[in-house]
TITOR-421011 format. One record per residue (C-alpha): x, z negated, y negated; residue number from 0. Coordinates in steps of 0.02 Angstrom, whole numbers, plus 50000, padded with zeros to 5 digits. Each point is the difference from the previous one (the first is absolute). Last residue first. Example, Ala and Ser with C-alpha at 12.3 -4.5 7.8 and 13.67 -1.06 7.14 Angstrom:
! TITOR-421011
<r <50684 49643 50053> 1>
<r <49931 49967 50172> 0>
END
This chain:
! TITOR-421011
<r <57942 46342 42974> 225>
<r <49882 49866 49937> 224>
<r <49858 50055 49883> 223>
<r <50024 50021 49819> 222>
<r <49850 50049 49872> 221>
<r <49982 50098 49823> 220>
<r <49823 50010 49950> 219>
<r <49891 50146 49936> 218>
<r <49813 50025 49992> 217>
<r <49945 49827 49895> 216>
<r <49848 49874 50059> 215>
<r <50012 49849 49883> 214>
<r <50123 49871 50001> 213>
<r <50077 49836 50138> 212>
<r <50134 49927 49973> 211>
<r <50067 49926 50179> 210>
<r <50171 49932 50027> 209>
<r <50045 49925 50165> 208>
<r <50147 49929 50054> 207>
<r <50081 49932 50176> 206>
<r <49995 50160 50133> 205>
<r <49950 50114 49844> 204>
<r <49850 50071 49957> 203>
<r <50017 50053 49807> 202>
<r <49840 50100 49891> 201>
<r <50015 50033 49839> 200>
<r <49882 50067 49859> 199>
<r <49979 50061 49820> 198>
<r <49841 50110 49987> 197>
<r <49889 49874 49907> 196>
<r <50137 50026 49848> 195>
<r <50158 50118 50063> 194>
<r <50044 50142 50064> 193>
<r <50202 50009 50036> 192>
<r <50114 49932 49883> 191>
<r <50177 50090 50002> 190>
<r <50194 49934 50042> 189>
<r <50154 50028 49977> 188>
<r <50152 49892 50012> 187>
<r <49906 49856 50001> 186>
<r <50051 49821 50020> 185>
<r <49831 49944 50019> 184>
<r <49981 49840 49898> 183>
<r <50012 49788 49999> 182>
<r <50171 49983 49908> 181>
<r <50113 49996 50173> 180>
<r <49902 50164 50043> 179>
<r <50039 50085 49839> 178>
<r <49899 50066 49892> 177>
<r <49962 50184 49994> 176>
<r <49811 50000 50096> 175>
<r <49960 49836 49896> 174>
<r <50027 50085 49842> 173>
<r <49913 50158 50061> 172>
<r <49843 49884 50038> 171>
<r <49999 49913 49855> 170>
<r <50021 50158 49871> 169>
<r <49858 50086 50128> 168>
<r <49869 49865 49966> 167>
<r <49963 49873 50135> 166>
<r <49857 49925 50088> 165>
<r <49991 49848 50132> 164>
<r <49823 49992 50082> 163>
<r <50019 50142 50129> 162>
<r <50174 49939 50061> 161>
<r <50139 50103 49945> 160>
<r <50083 50130 50100> 159>
<r <50195 50029 50036> 158>
<r <50082 50148 50103> 157>
<r <50192 49991 50052> 156>
<r <50135 50093 50046> 155>
<r <50173 49977 50010> 154>
<r <50141 50086 49909> 153>
<r <50114 49842 49924> 152>
<r <49919 50029 49836> 151>
<r <49832 50007 50058> 150>
<r <49845 50157 50051> 149>
<r <49847 49939 49952> 148>
<r <49820 50047 50029> 147>
<r <49831 49944 49925> 146>
<r <49869 49904 49981> 145>
<r <49946 49928 49847> 144>
<r <49796 49893 49956> 143>
<r <49966 50037 49805> 142>
<r <50054 49951 49827> 141>
<r <49956 50132 49876> 140>
<r <50122 50146 49941> 139>
<r <50173 49941 49944> 138>
<r <50058 50212 50018> 137>
<r <50169 49993 50092> 136>
<r <50179 50052 49957> 135>
<r <50089 49976 50141> 134>
<r <50122 49877 50034> 133>
<r <50177 50037 50057> 132>
<r <50088 49972 50173> 131>
<r <49981 50185 50027> 130>
<r <49825 50014 49964> 129>
<r <49879 49832 49986> 128>
<r <49813 50015 49977> 127>
<r <49969 50176 50054> 126>
<r <49800 50029 49950> 125>
<r <49860 50038 50120> 124>
<r <49968 50081 50163> 123>
<r <50055 50126 50108> 122>
<r <50035 49978 50174> 121>
<r <50132 50069 50139> 120>
<r <50044 49993 50163> 119>
<r <50142 50078 50118> 118>
<r <50046 50109 49865> 117>
<r <50155 50116 50013> 116>
<r <49871 50167 49947> 115>
<r <49951 49903 49866> 114>
<r <50152 49950 49921> 113>
<r <50052 50111 49859> 112>
<r <49832 50073 49961> 111>
<r <49944 49817 49950> 110>
<r <50112 49990 49846> 109>
<r <49878 50049 49873> 108>
<r <49881 49869 50089> 107>
<r <50122 49868 49972> 106>
<r <50101 49902 50120> 105>
<r <50013 49829 50094> 104>
<r <50106 50020 50141> 103>
<r <50014 49919 50183> 102>
<r <50149 50077 50131> 101>
<r <49916 49986 50168> 100>
<r <50087 50161 50079> 99>
<r <49851 50090 49985> 98>
<r <49966 49990 49837> 97>
<r <49900 49837 49905> 96>
<r <49903 50019 49850> 95>
<r <49938 49926 49871> 94>
<r <49919 50107 49860> 93>
<r <49972 49961 49817> 92>
<r <49873 50031 49856> 91>
<r <50047 49984 49811> 90>
<r <50008 50195 49939> 89>
<r <49859 50065 50136> 88>
<r <50019 50152 50131> 87>
<r <49916 49964 50132> 86>
<r <50089 50013 50166> 85>
<r <49941 50095 50142> 84>
<r <49891 49976 50168> 83>
<r <50018 49955 50165> 82>
<r <50181 50016 50020> 81>
<r <50059 49977 50167> 80>
<r <50153 49887 50046> 79>
<r <49876 49869 50094> 78>
<r <49883 49983 49838> 77>
<r <50052 50074 49844> 76>
<r <49886 49989 49832> 75>
<r <50045 50042 49821> 74>
<r <49864 49967 49883> 73>
<r <49823 49937 50012> 72>
<r <49908 49910 50165> 71>
<r <49844 50061 50006> 70>
<r <49858 49824 49996> 69>
<r <49866 50144 49935> 68>
<r <50020 49925 49813> 67>
<r <50185 50052 49995> 66>
<r <50135 49909 50098> 65>
<r <50184 49908 49926> 64>
<r <50107 49985 50134> 63>
<r <50085 49836 50110> 62>
<r <49909 49878 50066> 61>
<r <50107 49869 50124> 60>
<r <50038 49963 50195> 59>
<r <50095 49896 50092> 58>
<r <50011 49949 50190> 57>
<r <49911 50153 50064> 56>
<r <49893 50041 50143> 55>
<r <49955 50167 49924> 54>
<r <49804 49953 49991> 53>
<r <50013 49813 49997> 52>
<r <50113 50010 49845> 51>
<r <49917 50138 49925> 50>
<r <49857 49880 50016> 49>
<r <50083 49894 49901> 48>
<r <50058 50088 49889> 47>
<r <49837 50087 49928> 46>
<r <49908 50156 50022> 45>
<r <49963 50158 49903> 44>
<r <49867 50143 50022> 43>
<r <50128 50112 50083> 42>
<r <50142 49900 50063> 41>
<r <50187 50068 49980> 40>
<r <50129 49856 50082> 39>
<r <50179 50006 49960> 38>
<r <50146 49983 50078> 37>
<r <50121 49853 50036> 36>
<r <50089 49961 50153> 35>
<r <50074 49817 50049> 34>
<r <50153 49949 50047> 33>
<r <50130 50090 49940> 32>
<r <49893 50044 49862> 31>
<r <50030 49809 49934> 30>
<r <49870 49957 49887> 29>
<r <49999 49850 49869> 28>
<r <49813 49944 49940> 27>
<r <49965 49909 49830> 26>
<r <49834 49932 49963> 25>
<r <49993 49954 49818> 24>
<r <49931 49862 49876> 23>
<r <49995 49883 50138> 22>
<r <49932 49826 49896> 21>
<r <50128 49859 50002> 20>
<r <50050 50019 49845> 19>
<r <50125 50075 49921> 18>
<r <49905 50126 49913> 17>
<r <50075 50148 50081> 16>
<r <49991 49925 50180> 15>
<r <50053 50115 50131> 14>
<r <49984 50007 50173> 13>
<r <50103 50051 50140> 12>
<r <49974 50090 50163> 11>
<r <50118 50064 50123> 10>
<r <49941 50164 50142> 9>
<r <50125 50041 50111> 8>
<r <49990 49897 50108> 7>
<r <49841 49892 49961> 6>
<r <49938 49904 49862> 5>
<r <50188 49944 49964> 4>
<r <50002 49906 49834> 3>
<r <50090 50048 49826> 2>
<r <50047 49885 49889> 1>
<r <49867 49933 49851> 0>
END
């Protein structure tokens, strides 16, 4: 499906991986010249819909993993302030945007090089695509998925499946790497946020609305008009 203008600076497209009329992936492209991205960290958790109401946000997506007390785990930077440091793991990754608006996906081992310049950062699941190549991932179980993609042309997009659509790691990695004309995301770099019942996305545009509801989680990325 081609891109639709949801609002100036927010574009939407859907991907139908199975070739039927069911939505398999919601994709939102954010123009940072018109929208400011930041992190919401909420003690006890919230939902994307509530964050949108609280922040007057046009777009919200869930982000970090969290513990049994709904406290986010790993690197967390909000409005340039490092709330907590990175967790050292071999399989997780960190999405960040620096003060110049440049997005990156890095490993926890690389975090020390970028943390002082980060405007926002969240740590979550594995990288799906690295420098244009599909990353080695374990197949794991099928689940609802959410994540972020830096496309080959540098555009920044976020994606989430409907809760009823389950993709394993191989499937979502293939979609992330595949070109847009072939029904993919055309990612240069991509990683997953928390998935399963945590996966949720909210888009409230002038011409398009998309809601995928999930459980209470403590960390989100959201966009507000500049």
